[in-house]
N, C-alpha and C positions, 0 to 999 in steps of 0.2 A: 283614260289610261292612267294607271297608278304609277306614281314616282317612288322608285326605291331608295330608301334611306342611304346616305352616303357617310361614312366615317370621315373625320378630319384627321390630317396628319399628326402623328404624335411626335413629341419632342425627343430626338434621338439621344440627347444628353440626359434625359430624365428616364433612364431604363435601368434595369438590374442585371448585373453579370451572373450568368448561370453556369457556364463552362468556359474556361480559358484554353487557349491553344498550347500545345506542348512546348513550344518555343515561341519567343517574340520575333518571328522572322517571316519574311514572305514565303508562301507555300505550306506554312502550318496553319491548318484551319481546324476548327470544330464548329459543327453547325448542322445544316440540312435537317432541322427539326420537324417533327410531326407530333401532334398531341392528341391525347384522348381523355376526355373527363368521363370517368366511370364511377358514378356514386359519389362517394366522398374522397376519392383519390384522383389524381391526374397522372397519366402515363406519358412519358416522353421518349421518343426515339431520336437519335443523333448519330452523327459520324465524325471520326477523326481522320485527318488527312496529313500527309507529309508531302514534301516536294518530290517531283519525279526522279530528281537525281539523288535522292536519299534511298538506296537499295530498291529503286523502283517501287516505292511503297504506295504513293497516291492514296486513295480512300482504303485505309488498312484496317480499320476498326469500326464497327457499328454497335451501338448499345441500346438497352431499354433501361429507364430510370423510372422511379415511382416517387410521388409526393403527396403529402396530405394538404399542403397549402398552395401548391401550384408555383412554389419558389425554391424550396430546398429539396433537391432530388437526390436519391440514392440509387445507384446502378444495381440492377438485379440479373441482368443477362447481356452477354456480348458475343459477337461473332468476329473472328479474324478472316482477312480476305483469302487466306490459304484454305480455310475450311470449305470455301466455295470454289477454290482453285481458280480465282479471278485476279486480274490485274488491279481492279478497283470496284469499290462499291459506292453508291450514292444515297439518295433519300429512301428511307423504308417508311412504311405507314402501317400503324397498329389499329385494328378494328375489333369490335365485339361481335360475337356470334352467339346463337342461342345456347350453345354448351360450352363456350370458352372464348378464345381469341384466334384471330387470324392475322398474321403478319406478311405484308407484302414486301418482297425484297427486290432492290434495284442494283443490278451489278453487270459487269461486262462478261459475256459469254466466253469462256476460254476456248470454245470450239471455233469461234469465227471472229472475235474481237468487237462484236456489236452488243450494245446495251439491250438488256432484256429484263422482264419482270416475272418472278415466281412468287409462291406464297407458301406458307407453312402454318399448320394449326396446332393448338394445344389447349389444355384445361386452364393453364396458368402461363402468363408470359415467360416466367423463369424457366419453363419446361420446353421452350421450342427447341427443335432438332433440325437443323437445316439439312441433314441427310435425307429427311423425309418431304423436302420441298417438291412442289408440283409446278409444272409451267403455266403461266397465265398470259403473257403476251411476249412475242418475240418479233424480230425483224421479219422473219418469214410469215408468221401468222398475220402480221399487220400490213405487209407489203411495203415496208420502210427500210431504212438503213439502221434502225436502231430505235429502242423505245425505253423510257426510264422515268424515274421520279413520280411514283403513283400517288394520287389523291383521291381517296375513296370516300363516297358520300352516298347514302341511301335516300333517293327521291321517289315519292309515291310507290314505295315497295320495290323499286328496282335499284340495283346497286350500279352506281355510276363510278367508273374508274377513269379518271382524267390522267393523262401521261403527256409528257414531253416527248416528241419524236423527231427524228432525223428524216426529213422528206427524201424520197426516193430520188436519186441523182442518176441522169443519163450517162451511161458508160463508165460508172464507178464499179470497181471490182474489189477483190480482197486487198489490193495495195492501199486503198483509201482507208482501210481499217488497220493499218499496220501499227499506229500509235495507240490502238484500243480505245480511241475517243475520237469519233467522227465529228463531235461538237466543236472540237478545237482546230478543225482544219479549213473551215471556209468552203467546203466543197458541197454543202447543202445548207438548208434553212430549217429553223426548228420551231414549228407552231405547237399547239396543244391538241391532241386528238382525244377520243372518248371511246371506251368499251362498256357495254352494259351487260348486266347479269340478271335475268328475271327468275333464276333458279335452274336454268338448264345450261349454264356455263357462260362465259364472257364471249360477247360478240363484238369485234371491232367496228365502230361506226364512222371512223375517220375523223377529219379535221373538224373542230368546233370553235377554235379560236386561232385565227390566222395572225402571222406576223404583221407588223405595221408597214406603212408605205415605204417604198425605197428611199434610203438616206434618213429615215426617221430614227429616233432614239431606241425603238424597238423593231427595227426592220430586219434584224437577224433572228432573234429568238423572242418568242412570247410564251412563257411557260407558266400556266396556272399552278399555284402553290397552295392556295387555301380557297375553299368554297363555303361561304357562311350563309346559312338560310336566314331570312328575315320575313317579316309579315308579308311583304309584297313581292318577293322574289329572292335573288342570291346576290351577294357581293363576292367578287372574286379578286384576289391579290395575285398579281403575276410579276415574274422576273422578266426584264426586257433588256436587250443588248442590241447595238447598232452594227456590230461586226464581229467576227470570231475572235479578233484581239481582246474583245471585252467578255469573253465567254465565262470567265471565273469572276468577273466583277460587275454583274448585272445589277440594275437599279429596279425600284419598285413601282409597279403601276397598278391601276384599279380598274375593274371592269364590272358590269352588272348583267343580269339574266333574269327573265321572267319564269324560264322553265328549266334551267340548267343545261340547256343545249344551245341555244342562240345567245351569244355574248356581245355586249356593247362596250367599246372602250370609253372610259371616262378620261384617262390620261393620254390622249392621242398626241399631243403636241409636246409634252414633257413628262418626265417621271412624276408619280404621285409623291414619292418621297426619296431622299437621297441621304446617304450617311455623310459622316464627317471626314472620312479619309479622302485623299486626292482623287480617288476613282469614284467617290460617291456611292459606292456599292452598299446596298442592303438587300438581302435576297432570302429565298427559302422561308417565307412567312407561313406560319400556321397560327390559327386562332382557337382559343378555348373560351367559351362564354361562361363566365361565373358570375352569379348575382346581377345579371344584366350588363356587366362590363365585359368588354372585348380584351382579353389578354393575348397579346401579340408576340409570339415567339419568333425569333428571327436571327439570321446570321449576318453579321456586319463586319466589314473590313475596318481595321485599326490604322492609325498613322503609320505604324511600323510595318504595314503589309500582311501581318497575320490576320486571321478571321476568328471571331469569338462568337458565342452564343448568348443572347441577351433576351430580356423580357420587357415589353412595354405595355402599359395599360390605359385604354381609352373608354369613355362612355359609349355604351351601346344605345340603339334606338329606344325611345321612350314612348 
């Protein structure tokens, strides 16, 4: 049996600031990154958030930025939550297609208050029009209480879409979604599921990465945020939380897989990495491989309670 190479934790103090929050206060965040290395450029998607009590904004803006060096990014496209008529947006994911680009959108469905995933296509990222979006996954199509935060990877010619989901709860009705964020209620738990597309549309495959044991550091949520191919399999970075009170302050775990479907925890007893803030939160990791190095884009909590978007670089397998 082959052993999958494991990265070593990076020094959170030795990272580069990419985007700062709107204000240095709790509830003001910038993060939820995803990255796409596309020839000699790197594309970055990210989200801005405000506190719930500020005009009920929450995840109010998502953007796409481009860079030649993977560090200095310039925004080329954005969408406001009102363009989707949604209370909030979260992680988007940008992918390359044969004739352009596809952007996967994660947002709260205004019809039922449940998280959903749609997609939109364009010849260039600057030209995305969310009015042309198409449904990909919803609470109804997955048999869950909501689905969000897509991570899209092609494995052996099949598109794999990993998504955090709210497990179906017994007796839960519309009232459980009154806040438009079931993740913050404690009424469900939140593993990672998988949908695959072999060219005929996405098919929901169900749970592929379960939450940790009861009372463990990741016993409430285990959200795969990055799936990185290696010579012997895949390395996955995931966000874990022990209870719903930590829903916005997840810490970082590590997992491996030989096929992209069956995942094994590496960090079952404790997080793989924690941040410097009292909550220890570092979350929403995505990885770009450049010249053999792993460029780790992530959202981290600051001592003042705000979240910022940063970049750390580690050596990849040799």
